[in-house]
N, CA, C and O atoms as CSV, one atom per row, in Angstrom:
chain,resi,resn,atom,element,x,y,z
A,1,MET,N,N,92.557,96.383,88.299
A,1,MET,CA,C,93.517,95.134,87.588
A,1,MET,C,C,93.718,95.318,85.843
A,1,MET,O,O,94.503,94.964,84.963
A,2,ALA,N,N,92.736,95.937,85.966
A,2,ALA,CA,C,92.483,95.983,84.476
A,2,ALA,C,C,93.997,96.849,83.799
A,2,ALA,O,O,94.458,96.520,82.706
A,3,PHE,N,N,94.573,97.883,84.593
A,3,PHE,CA,C,95.914,98.453,84.267
A,3,PHE,C,C,96.751,97.566,84.192
A,3,PHE,O,O,97.512,97.555,83.224
A,4,LEU,N,N,96.863,96.273,85.512
A,4,LEU,CA,C,97.627,95.422,85.209
A,4,LEU,C,C,98.058,94.434,84.005
A,4,LEU,O,O,99.162,93.913,83.849
A,5,SER,N,N,96.754,94.289,83.084
A,5,SER,CA,C,96.755,93.821,82.917
A,5,SER,C,C,97.621,93.686,80.863
A,5,SER,O,O,97.555,92.880,79.934
A,6,LEU,N,N,98.432,95.242,81.178
A,6,LEU,CA,C,98.924,95.916,80.189
A,6,LEU,C,C,100.261,95.859,80.119
A,6,LEU,O,O,101.003,96.228,79.209
A,7,PHE,N,N,100.652,95.083,81.752
A,7,PHE,CA,C,101.754,94.879,81.903
A,7,PHE,C,C,102.081,93.167,81.733
A,7,PHE,O,O,101.126,92.394,81.806
A,8,THR,N,N,103.554,92.603,81.493
A,8,THR,CA,C,103.698,91.121,81.163
A,8,THR,C,C,103.589,90.655,82.700
A,8,THR,O,O,103.165,91.511,83.476
A,9,GLU,N,N,103.936,89.345,83.250
A,9,GLU,CA,C,103.886,88.918,84.119
A,9,GLU,C,C,104.811,89.074,85.023
A,9,GLU,O,O,104.657,88.670,86.176
A,10,ASP,N,N,105.752,89.605,84.660
A,10,ASP,CA,C,107.253,90.003,85.447
A,10,ASP,C,C,107.992,91.003,84.914
A,10,ASP,O,O,109.179,91.213,84.665
A,11,ALA,N,N,106.525,91.792,84.766
A,11,ALA,CA,C,107.138,93.151,84.564
A,11,ALA,C,C,107.900,93.906,85.743
A,11,ALA,O,O,107.787,93.557,86.918
A,12,HIS,N,N,108.802,95.130,85.255
A,12,HIS,CA,C,109.264,95.865,86.369
A,12,HIS,C,C,108.651,97.520,85.775
A,12,HIS,O,O,108.262,98.024,84.722
A,13,VAL,N,N,108.906,97.971,87.433
A,13,VAL,CA,C,108.128,99.658,87.153
A,13,VAL,C,C,109.256,100.258,87.958
A,13,VAL,O,O,109.352,99.947,89.145
A,14,ASN,N,N,110.154,101.129,87.383
A,14,ASN,CA,C,110.815,102.420,88.542
A,14,ASN,C,C,110.453,103.599,88.500
A,14,ASN,O,O,110.513,104.300,87.490
A,15,ASP,N,N,109.990,103.988,89.718
A,15,ASP,CA,C,109.720,105.436,89.789
A,15,ASP,C,C,110.143,105.910,90.995
A,15,ASP,O,O,109.807,105.383,92.055
A,16,GLU,N,N,110.965,107.015,90.906
A,16,GLU,CA,C,110.798,108.294,92.046
A,16,GLU,C,C,111.909,106.818,92.779
A,16,GLU,O,O,111.487,106.275,93.800
A,17,ALA,N,N,113.211,106.335,92.174
A,17,ALA,CA,C,113.989,105.467,92.398
A,17,ALA,C,C,113.660,103.997,93.278
A,17,ALA,O,O,114.346,103.114,93.794
A,18,ASN,N,N,112.518,104.229,93.158
A,18,ASN,CA,C,111.446,102.933,93.816
A,18,ASN,C,C,111.401,101.719,92.546
A,18,ASN,O,O,111.427,101.831,91.320
A,19,ASP,N,N,111.334,100.739,93.296
A,19,ASP,CA,C,111.125,99.151,92.149
A,19,ASP,C,C,109.461,98.668,92.569
A,19,ASP,O,O,108.786,98.630,93.598
A,20,TYR,N,N,109.299,98.379,91.298
A,20,TYR,CA,C,107.950,97.780,91.652
A,20,TYR,C,C,107.473,96.380,90.524
A,20,TYR,O,O,106.837,96.538,89.482
A,21,TYR,N,N,107.747,95.641,90.822
A,21,TYR,CA,C,107.541,93.969,90.140
A,21,TYR,C,C,105.886,93.213,89.927
A,21,TYR,O,O,105.093,92.970,90.837
A,22,GLY,N,N,105.770,93.058,89.040
A,22,GLY,CA,C,104.525,91.598,88.915
A,22,GLY,C,C,103.382,92.426,89.376
A,22,GLY,O,O,103.176,93.422,88.683
A,23,ALA,N,N,102.344,92.183,90.707
A,23,ALA,CA,C,101.225,92.144,91.156
A,23,ALA,C,C,101.390,93.616,91.643
A,23,ALA,O,O,100.537,94.450,91.340
A,24,GLN,N,N,102.786,94.037,92.607
A,24,GLN,CA,C,103.187,95.370,92.880
A,24,GLN,C,C,102.970,96.241,92.299
A,24,GLN,O,O,102.832,97.272,92.957
A,25,ILE,N,N,102.804,96.355,90.664
A,25,ILE,CA,C,102.588,97.578,90.129
A,25,ILE,C,C,101.249,98.001,90.301
A,25,ILE,O,O,101.011,99.161,90.640
A,26,ALA,N,N,100.167,97.006,90.059
A,26,ALA,CA,C,99.012,97.524,90.284
A,26,ALA,C,C,98.785,98.142,91.762
A,26,ALA,O,O,97.858,98.939,91.901
A,27,GLU,N,N,99.654,97.779,92.951
A,27,GLU,CA,C,99.734,98.881,94.302
A,27,GLU,C,C,100.184,100.091,93.993
A,27,GLU,O,O,99.589,101.061,94.463
A,28,TRP,N,N,101.364,100.289,93.114
A,28,TRP,CA,C,101.786,101.387,92.939
A,28,TRP,C,C,101.075,102.321,92.546
A,28,TRP,O,O,100.729,103.230,93.301
A,29,ILE,N,N,100.770,102.259,91.417
A,29,ILE,CA,C,99.181,103.105,90.775
A,29,ILE,C,C,98.057,103.634,91.441
A,29,ILE,O,O,97.907,104.843,91.618
A,30,ASP,N,N,97.098,102.593,91.893
A,30,ASP,CA,C,96.519,102.626,92.619
A,30,ASP,C,C,96.758,104.020,93.883
A,30,ASP,O,O,95.887,104.814,94.241
A,31,ARG,N,N,97.981,103.971,94.280
A,31,ARG,CA,C,98.576,104.428,95.219
A,31,ARG,C,C,99.263,105.746,94.912
A,31,ARG,O,O,99.421,106.545,95.835
A,32,ALA,N,N,99.652,106.014,93.780
A,32,ALA,CA,C,100.073,107.397,93.343
A,32,ALA,C,C,99.259,108.210,92.637
A,32,ALA,O,O,99.440,109.428,92.644
A,33,THR,N,N,97.985,107.464,91.751
A,33,THR,CA,C,96.905,107.846,90.825
A,33,THR,C,C,96.129,108.526,92.655
A,33,THR,O,O,95.952,109.744,92.669
A,34,ALA,N,N,95.730,107.732,94.030
A,34,ALA,CA,C,95.428,108.598,94.425
A,34,ALA,C,C,95.652,109.509,95.073
A,34,ALA,O,O,94.768,110.322,95.344
A,35,GLU,N,N,97.218,109.658,95.611
A,35,GLU,CA,C,97.360,110.355,96.452
A,35,GLU,C,C,97.897,111.469,95.752
A,35,GLU,O,O,97.914,112.565,96.311
A,36,ALA,N,N,98.547,111.261,94.052
A,36,ALA,CA,C,99.117,112.754,93.277
A,36,ALA,C,C,98.083,113.329,92.402
A,36,ALA,O,O,98.139,114.451,91.898
A,37,LYS,N,N,97.293,112.615,92.286
A,37,LYS,CA,C,96.197,113.039,91.000
A,37,LYS,C,C,96.285,113.243,90.026
A,37,LYS,O,O,95.525,114.021,89.450
A,38,PRO,N,N,97.231,112.634,89.466
A,38,PRO,CA,C,97.894,113.121,88.038
A,38,PRO,C,C,97.174,113.060,86.644
A,38,PRO,O,O,96.452,112.286,86.015
A,39,VAL,N,N,98.010,114.820,86.439
A,39,VAL,CA,C,97.136,114.699,85.005
A,39,VAL,C,C,97.930,115.086,84.284
A,39,VAL,O,O,98.625,116.057,84.585
A,40,VAL,N,N,98.108,114.176,82.653
A,40,VAL,CA,C,98.953,113.840,81.690
A,40,VAL,C,C,98.938,114.552,80.521
A,40,VAL,O,O,97.915,114.419,79.849
A,41,GLU,N,N,99.783,115.262,80.103
A,41,GLU,CA,C,99.193,115.851,78.947
A,41,GLU,C,C,100.638,115.297,77.946
A,41,GLU,O,O,101.670,115.844,78.334
A,42,VAL,N,N,100.863,114.244,76.660
A,42,VAL,CA,C,101.907,113.977,76.450
A,42,VAL,C,C,102.863,115.475,75.574
A,42,VAL,O,O,102.410,116.605,75.394
A,43,CYS,N,N,103.734,115.145,75.323
A,43,CYS,CA,C,104.472,116.222,74.281
A,43,CYS,C,C,105.107,115.471,73.174
A,43,CYS,O,O,105.034,115.708,71.968
A,44,ASP,N,N,105.756,114.507,73.799
A,44,ASP,CA,C,106.130,113.968,72.296
A,44,ASP,C,C,106.605,112.203,72.982
A,44,ASP,O,O,106.899,111.702,74.068
A,45,VAL,N,N,106.433,111.775,71.538
A,45,VAL,CA,C,106.369,109.965,71.408
A,45,VAL,C,C,107.345,109.654,70.462
A,45,VAL,O,O,107.186,110.135,69.340
A,46,THR,N,N,108.526,108.805,70.717
A,46,THR,CA,C,109.397,107.946,70.132
A,46,THR,C,C,109.899,106.863,70.147
A,46,THR,O,O,110.695,106.566,71.037
A,47,SER,N,N,109.586,106.070,69.241
A,47,SER,CA,C,110.441,104.730,69.525
A,47,SER,C,C,111.162,104.164,68.449
A,47,SER,O,O,110.999,104.430,67.258
A,48,ASP,N,N,112.461,102.883,69.239
A,48,ASP,CA,C,112.927,102.007,68.556
A,48,ASP,C,C,113.354,100.935,68.423
A,48,ASP,O,O,114.520,100.665,68.709
A,49,GLY,N,N,112.416,99.985,67.909
A,49,GLY,CA,C,111.970,98.650,68.208
A,49,GLY,C,C,111.071,98.881,69.060
A,49,GLY,O,O,110.132,99.674,69.129
A,50,ASP,N,N,111.706,97.646,70.052
A,50,ASP,CA,C,110.939,97.624,71.355
A,50,ASP,C,C,110.964,98.915,72.520
A,50,ASP,O,O,110.393,98.571,73.555
A,51,VAL,N,N,111.386,100.003,72.549
A,51,VAL,CA,C,111.290,100.946,73.370
A,51,VAL,C,C,110.759,102.074,72.802
A,51,VAL,O,O,111.074,102.864,71.912
A,52,VAL,N,N,109.627,101.875,73.779
A,52,VAL,CA,C,108.717,103.582,73.446
A,52,VAL,C,C,109.195,104.542,74.397
A,52,VAL,O,O,109.298,104.212,75.578
A,53,VAL,N,N,109.555,105.913,73.936
A,53,VAL,CA,C,109.606,106.986,74.697
A,53,VAL,C,C,108.935,107.767,74.394
A,53,VAL,O,O,108.934,108.349,73.309
A,54,VAL,N,N,107.933,108.001,75.682
A,54,VAL,CA,C,106.731,109.438,76.075
A,54,VAL,C,C,107.323,110.460,77.029
A,54,VAL,O,O,107.371,110.340,78.254
A,55,THR,N,N,107.848,111.665,76.175
A,55,THR,CA,C,108.108,112.858,77.252
A,55,THR,C,C,106.314,113.356,77.545
A,55,THR,O,O,105.382,113.144,76.768
A,56,ALA,N,N,106.266,113.836,78.477
A,56,ALA,CA,C,105.095,114.544,79.202
A,56,ALA,C,C,104.719,115.747,80.508
A,56,ALA,O,O,105.345,115.933,81.552
A,57,LEU,N,N,104.286,115.991,80.332
A,57,LEU,CA,C,104.072,117.239,81.430
A,57,LEU,C,C,102.729,116.483,82.281
A,57,LEU,O,O,101.701,116.006,81.800
A,58,VAL,N,N,103.126,116.568,83.590
A,58,VAL,CA,C,102.690,115.933,84.574
A,58,VAL,C,C,102.236,117.052,85.675
A,58,VAL,O,O,103.144,117.703,86.192
A,59,SER,N,N,101.322,117.232,85.941
A,59,SER,CA,C,100.301,118.187,86.998
A,59,SER,C,C,99.618,117.074,87.996
A,59,SER,O,O,99.264,115.936,87.689
A,60,GLY,N,N,99.538,117.683,89.202
A,60,GLY,CA,C,98.613,117.113,90.063
A,60,GLY,C,C,98.485,117.719,91.737
A,60,GLY,O,O,98.409,118.935,91.911
A,61,SER,N,N,98.475,116.998,92.627
A,61,SER,CA,C,98.991,117.612,93.880
A,61,SER,C,C,99.963,116.690,94.233
A,61,SER,O,O,99.683,115.494,94.299
A,62,PHE,N,N,100.822,117.016,94.414
A,62,PHE,CA,C,102.283,116.851,94.287
A,62,PHE,C,C,103.155,118.099,94.651
A,62,PHE,O,O,102.837,119.210,94.226
A,63,PRO,N,N,104.466,117.877,95.592
A,63,PRO,CA,C,105.764,119.153,94.634
A,63,PRO,C,C,106.150,118.837,93.790
A,63,PRO,O,O,106.362,117.690,93.396
A,64,GLY,N,N,106.405,120.242,93.118
A,64,GLY,CA,C,106.805,120.175,92.252
A,64,GLY,C,C,106.225,120.235,90.513
A,64,GLY,O,O,106.657,120.265,89.360
A,65,SER,N,N,104.569,120.224,91.533
A,65,SER,CA,C,103.875,120.210,89.981
A,65,SER,C,C,103.827,121.256,89.478
A,65,SER,O,O,103.658,122.192,90.259
A,66,PRO,N,N,103.977,121.673,87.608
A,66,PRO,CA,C,103.606,120.278,87.214
A,66,PRO,C,C,105.241,120.124,86.731
A,66,PRO,O,O,106.006,121.044,86.440
A,67,ILE,N,N,105.477,118.879,86.742
A,67,ILE,CA,C,107.252,118.779,86.304
A,67,ILE,C,C,107.260,117.620,84.871
A,67,ILE,O,O,106.249,116.920,84.823
A,68,GLN,N,N,108.134,117.420,83.923
A,68,GLN,CA,C,108.057,117.154,82.977
A,68,GLN,C,C,108.560,115.760,83.100
A,68,GLN,O,O,109.570,115.582,83.781
A,69,LEU,N,N,107.990,114.769,82.535
A,69,LEU,CA,C,108.631,113.201,83.042
A,69,LEU,C,C,108.661,112.474,81.454
A,69,LEU,O,O,107.755,112.666,80.643
A,70,ARG,N,N,109.754,111.692,81.198
A,70,ARG,CA,C,109.873,111.014,80.533
A,70,ARG,C,C,110.125,109.369,81.051
A,70,ARG,O,O,111.002,108.967,81.816
A,71,TYR,N,N,109.158,108.657,80.432
A,71,TYR,CA,C,108.341,107.095,80.234
A,71,TYR,C,C,108.972,106.150,79.394
A,71,TYR,O,O,108.395,105.755,78.381
A,72,ASP,N,N,110.223,105.700,79.745
A,72,ASP,CA,C,110.991,104.748,79.049
A,72,ASP,C,C,110.020,102.960,79.256
A,72,ASP,O,O,110.154,102.036,80.060
A,73,PHE,N,N,109.164,103.177,78.165
A,73,PHE,CA,C,108.433,101.746,78.151
A,73,PHE,C,C,109.224,100.637,77.452
A,73,PHE,O,O,109.926,101.289,76.679
A,74,THR,N,N,109.588,99.090,77.227
A,74,THR,CA,C,110.109,98.384,76.505
A,74,THR,C,C,108.808,97.469,77.028
A,74,THR,O,O,108.456,97.004,78.112
A,75,LEU,N,N,108.245,97.465,75.542
A,75,LEU,CA,C,107.472,95.791,75.027
A,75,LEU,C,C,107.811,94.738,74.848
A,75,LEU,O,O,108.862,94.399,74.303
A,76,ARG,N,N,106.893,93.986,75.320
A,76,ARG,CA,C,107.272,92.400,74.966
A,76,ARG,C,C,105.789,91.639,74.490
A,76,ARG,O,O,104.871,91.458,75.290
A,77,ASP,N,N,105.751,91.355,73.480
A,77,ASP,CA,C,104.637,90.222,73.142
A,77,ASP,C,C,103.352,91.615,73.325
A,77,ASP,O,O,102.259,91.555,73.888
A,78,SER,N,N,103.926,92.652,72.699
A,78,SER,CA,C,102.691,94.260,72.922
A,78,SER,C,C,102.577,94.303,74.204
A,78,SER,O,O,101.874,95.234,74.596
A,79,LYS,N,N,102.915,93.786,74.824
A,79,LYS,CA,C,102.542,94.566,77.103
A,79,LYS,C,C,104.075,95.088,77.284
A,79,LYS,O,O,105.144,94.751,76.773
A,80,ILE,N,N,103.671,96.119,78.296
A,80,ILE,CA,C,105.091,96.588,78.560
A,80,ILE,C,C,105.755,96.064,79.493
A,80,ILE,O,O,105.436,96.243,80.668
A,81,ALA,N,N,106.808,95.316,79.128
A,81,ALA,CA,C,107.505,94.482,79.944
A,81,ALA,C,C,108.952,95.434,81.417
A,81,ALA,O,O,109.533,95.082,82.443
A,82,GLU,N,N,108.887,96.318,80.803
A,82,GLU,CA,C,109.839,97.532,81.769
A,82,GLU,C,C,109.042,98.829,81.506
A,82,GLU,O,O,108.386,99.159,80.518
A,83,LEU,N,N,109.179,99.195,82.171
A,83,LEU,CA,C,109.038,101.300,82.515
A,83,LEU,C,C,109.579,101.804,83.655
A,83,LEU,O,O,109.477,101.493,84.841
A,84,LEU,N,N,110.443,103.027,82.794
A,84,LEU,CA,C,111.383,103.326,83.779
A,84,LEU,C,C,110.863,105.038,83.657
A,84,LEU,O,O,110.871,105.573,82.549
A,85,ILE,N,N,110.526,105.628,84.604
A,85,ILE,CA,C,110.328,107.305,84.616
A,85,ILE,C,C,110.875,107.816,85.389
A,85,ILE,O,O,110.874,107.582,86.597
A,86,ARG,N,N,111.570,108.792,84.668
A,86,ARG,CA,C,112.453,110.054,85.011
A,86,ARG,C,C,112.110,111.342,84.601
A,86,ARG,O,O,111.453,111.766,83.650
A,87,ALA,N,N,112.748,111.913,85.606
A,87,ALA,CA,C,112.202,113.786,85.767
A,87,ALA,C,C,113.659,114.191,84.374
A,87,ALA,O,O,113.848,115.347,83.997
């Protein structure tokens, strides 16, 4: 649950065309890390106001590994309000 504290109460995550809101985010991260065992190597970080974009090389036990992903974080009150993950 510590991971969930990084997000606003009404946060939204979109990963692999699936949407997760609020408490569902903890379930999503637990499942994703247990199944894929991801290792993330950050390649680039940019920001524009409340939006932070992280590009990373992600490897693990999933088809297509490794893959470069883009994480678009929208921040509100120093927490993640929205996270969009794209290949």
